[in-house]
C-alpha positions in Angstrom: 60.2 12.7 -9.3 56.6 11.5 -9.7 55.7 9.1 -12.4 53.8 10.6 -15.3 51.0 7.9 -15.1 50.0 8.9 -11.6 47.4 11.6 -11.1 48.0 14.2 -8.4 45.3 15.0 -6.0 45.4 18.7 -6.9 44.4 18.0 -10.5 40.8 19.0 -11.2 38.3 16.3 -12.2 37.6 15.9 -15.9 34.2 17.2 -17.2 33.3 13.6 -17.9 33.7 12.7 -14.2 31.8 15.7 -13.1 28.9 14.9 -15.4 29.0 11.3 -14.1 28.8 12.6 -10.5 25.9 14.9 -11.5 24.1 12.0 -13.2 24.6 9.8 -10.1 23.2 12.6 -7.9 20.2 12.9 -10.2 19.8 9.1 -10.3 19.8 9.1 -6.5 17.2 11.8 -6.4 15.0 9.8 -8.8 15.4 6.7 -6.8 14.4 8.5 -3.6 11.5 10.1 -5.4 10.5 6.7 -6.7 10.7 5.2 -3.2 8.6 8.0 -1.8 6.0 7.5 -4.5 6.0 3.7 -3.8 5.6 4.4 -0.1 2.6 6.7 -0.8 1.1 4.0 -3.0 1.6 1.4 -0.4 0.0 3.6 2.3 -2.9 4.3 -0.1 -3.4 0.5 -0.8 -3.2 -0.2 3.0 -5.9 2.3 3.6 -8.1 0.8 0.8 -7.5 -2.7 2.3 -8.6 -1.5 5.8 -11.7 0.1 4.4 -12.6 -3.0 2.4 -12.1 -5.1 5.5 -14.5 -2.9 7.4 -17.0 -3.2 4.7 -16.7 -7.0 4.8 -17.3 -6.9 8.6 -20.4 -4.8 8.1 -21.7 -7.2 5.4 -21.0 -10.2 7.7 -22.9 -8.5 10.5 -25.9 -7.7 8.2 -25.9 -11.4 7.1 -25.9 -12.6 10.7 -28.8 -10.2 11.5 -30.7 -11.5 8.5 -30.2 -15.1 9.5 -31.4 -14.3 13.0 -34.5 -12.5 11.7 -35.3 -15.3 9.3 -35.0 -17.7 12.2 -37.3 -15.6 14.3 -39.8 -15.3 11.5 -39.8 -19.0 10.9 -40.4 -19.7 14.6 -43.2 -17.1 14.6 -44.9 -18.6 11.6 -44.6 -22.1 13.1 -46.2 -20.9 16.3 -48.9 -19.1 14.4 -49.8 -22.3 12.5 -50.0 -24.2 15.8 -52.5 -21.6 17.1 -54.7 -21.9 14.0 -55.0 -25.6 14.3 
């Protein structure tokens, strides 16, 4: 004879346990959705960082061009002054 404290495998789960399982499934879906949203946000931020890095490269290139043109202009002005003297 089976002990009265043991539960048999054929006994249905209580409504409380079923609710808990449903809540766990919902929680898991929420976690997966949250992870997906975070992955999308990370991808977006990565794209923004890459775009900003490209802008920095362009800005650095323009600054280098400006320095080169200033140098050429200063040399040209120095040579012009020599010719006038």
